[in-house]
C-alpha positions as a Python dict, from the first residue, in 0.01 Angstrom:
ca = {
    (1, 'M'): (0, 0, 0),
    (2, 'H'): (-214, 254, -222),
    (3, 'G'): (-398, 529, -100),
    (4, 'S'): (-707, 390, -113),
    (5, 'L'): (-631, 39, 47),
    (6, 'K'): (-431, 228, 314),
    (7, 'I'): (-761, 436, 452),
    (8, 'Q'): (-1010, 119, 392),
    (9, 'A'): (-745, -115, 586),
    (10, 'G'): (-724, 204, 812),
    (11, 'R'): (-1055, 223, 896),
    (12, 'Y'): (-1093, -154, 943),
    (13, 'F'): (-863, -159, 1200),
    (14, 'S'): (-995, 133, 1366),
    (15, 'A'): (-1394, -60, 1394),
    (16, 'A'): (-1205, -341, 1516),
    (17, 'T'): (-1016, -155, 1765),
    (18, 'I'): (-1353, 17, 1937),
    (19, 'V'): (-1481, -342, 1947),
    (20, 'A'): (-1213, -521, 2071),
    (21, 'A'): (-1178, -237, 2391),
    (22, 'L'): (-1555, -330, 2490),
    (23, 'V'): (-1512, -694, 2441),
    (24, 'S'): (-1495, -851, 2766),
    (25, 'F'): (-1653, -1196, 2699),
    (26, 'A'): (-1547, -1468, 2474),
    (27, 'A'): (-1749, -1473, 2193),
    (28, 'P'): (-1974, -1737, 2077),
    (29, 'A'): (-1811, -2015, 1796),
    (30, 'D'): (-1948, -1954, 1495),
    (31, 'A'): (-1847, -1562, 1573),
    (32, 'V'): (-1661, -1464, 1289),
    (33, 'D'): (-1385, -1313, 1474),
    (34, 'P'): (-1391, -1262, 1863),
    (35, 'R'): (-1200, -954, 1873),
    (36, 'L'): (-1464, -776, 1647),
    (37, 'C'): (-1803, -888, 1868),
    (38, 'T'): (-1992, -709, 2174),
    (39, 'Q'): (-2314, -596, 2239),
    (40, 'H'): (-2567, -419, 1995),
    (41, 'A'): (-2585, -176, 2209),
    (42, 'D'): (-2231, -96, 2259),
    (43, 'L'): (-2145, -110, 1882),
    (44, 'V'): (-2393, 96, 1795),
    (45, 'K'): (-2320, 432, 2054),
    (46, 'Q'): (-1945, 403, 1950),
    (47, 'L'): (-2030, 372, 1542),
    (48, 'G'): (-2251, 658, 1668),
    (49, 'K'): (-1995, 861, 1833),
    (50, 'K'): (-1643, 765, 1641),
    (51, 'Y'): (-1753, 787, 1311),
    (52, 'G'): (-2080, 930, 1262),
    (53, 'E'): (-2281, 570, 1189),
    (54, 'S'): (-2624, 555, 1191),
    (55, 'V'): (-2842, 206, 1100),
    (56, 'S'): (-2925, 253, 680),
    (57, 'A'): (-3031, -65, 616),
    (58, 'S'): (-3132, -385, 793),
    (59, 'G'): (-3256, -693, 742),
    (60, 'F'): (-3276, -1099, 823),
    (61, 'D'): (-3065, -1358, 657),
    (62, 'G'): (-3177, -1686, 582),
    (63, 'A'): (-3029, -1829, 911),
    (64, 'G'): (-3205, -1597, 1111),
    (65, 'N'): (-2918, -1385, 1170),
    (66, 'F'): (-3033, -987, 1176),
    (67, 'V'): (-2767, -771, 948),
    (68, 'Q'): (-2728, -417, 988),
    (69, 'V'): (-2583, -148, 739),
    (70, 'F'): (-2440, 156, 913),
    (71, 'S'): (-2321, 426, 746),
    (72, 'S'): (-2216, 827, 773),
    (73, 'K'): (-2261, 1117, 570),
    (74, 'T'): (-1898, 1163, 519),
    (75, 'G'): (-1890, 735, 356),
    (76, 'S'): (-1754, 581, 594),
    (77, 'W'): (-1909, 210, 663),
    (78, 'T'): (-2001, -71, 858),
    (79, 'I'): (-2144, -407, 830),
    (80, 'A'): (-2287, -635, 1131),
    (81, 'I'): (-2463, -939, 1235),
    (82, 'S'): (-2656, -978, 1505),
    (83, 'T'): (-2707, -1379, 1582),
    (84, 'P'): (-3027, -1480, 1788),
    (85, 'G'): (-2973, -1433, 2115),
    (86, 'G'): (-2620, -1381, 2088),
    (87, 'Q'): (-2375, -1072, 2022),
    (88, 'T'): (-2308, -850, 1758),
    (89, 'C'): (-2014, -908, 1519),
    (90, 'V'): (-1864, -652, 1220),
    (91, 'I'): (-1815, -849, 989),
    (92, 'S'): (-1704, -571, 730),
    (93, 'A'): (-1633, -200, 761),
    (94, 'G'): (-1498, 73, 484),
    (95, 'N'): (-1536, 411, 303),
    (96, 'D'): (-1702, 553, 21),
    (97, 'W'): (-2071, 410, 108),
    (98, 'Q'): (-2296, 553, -212),
    (99, 'K'): (-2647, 542, -135),
    (100, 'E'): (-2846, 419, -418),
    (101, 'E'): (-3212, 646, -509),
    (102, 'N'): (-3360, 324, -673),
    (103, 'E'): (-3725, 400, -775),
    (104, 'V'): (-3943, 85, -749),
    (105, 'P'): (-4124, 11, -1024),
    (106, 'K'): (-4525, 33, -980),
    (107, 'P'): (-4734, -284, -1039),
    (108, 'E'): (-4931, -295, -1332),
    (109, 'V'): (-5265, -299, -1328),
    (110, 'A'): (-5465, -527, -1629),
    (111, 'S'): (-5748, -315, -1784),
}
């Protein structure tokens, strides 16, 4: 396994281990992987404590799920989905997160 892939695989499994340690209940049927689901507050606390990650972006998808990107200054990142009235599940994690600084174009005003 190449170095970068090995680091990413290790990062993903570390996040899964943290979440799995917190889970003491069954995941909803539509969850990605029950071992990667927990209560939102528990996930936020563990990502901050273990990886120094905090929310860097968030929004709602078309199904009404709340999607959050957590990232750290060291480049680690986690993407999680919270279902309405349900759990929060980690759907992806990795390294080398890069914040994009895109300027939003100003609307042109007709004169």
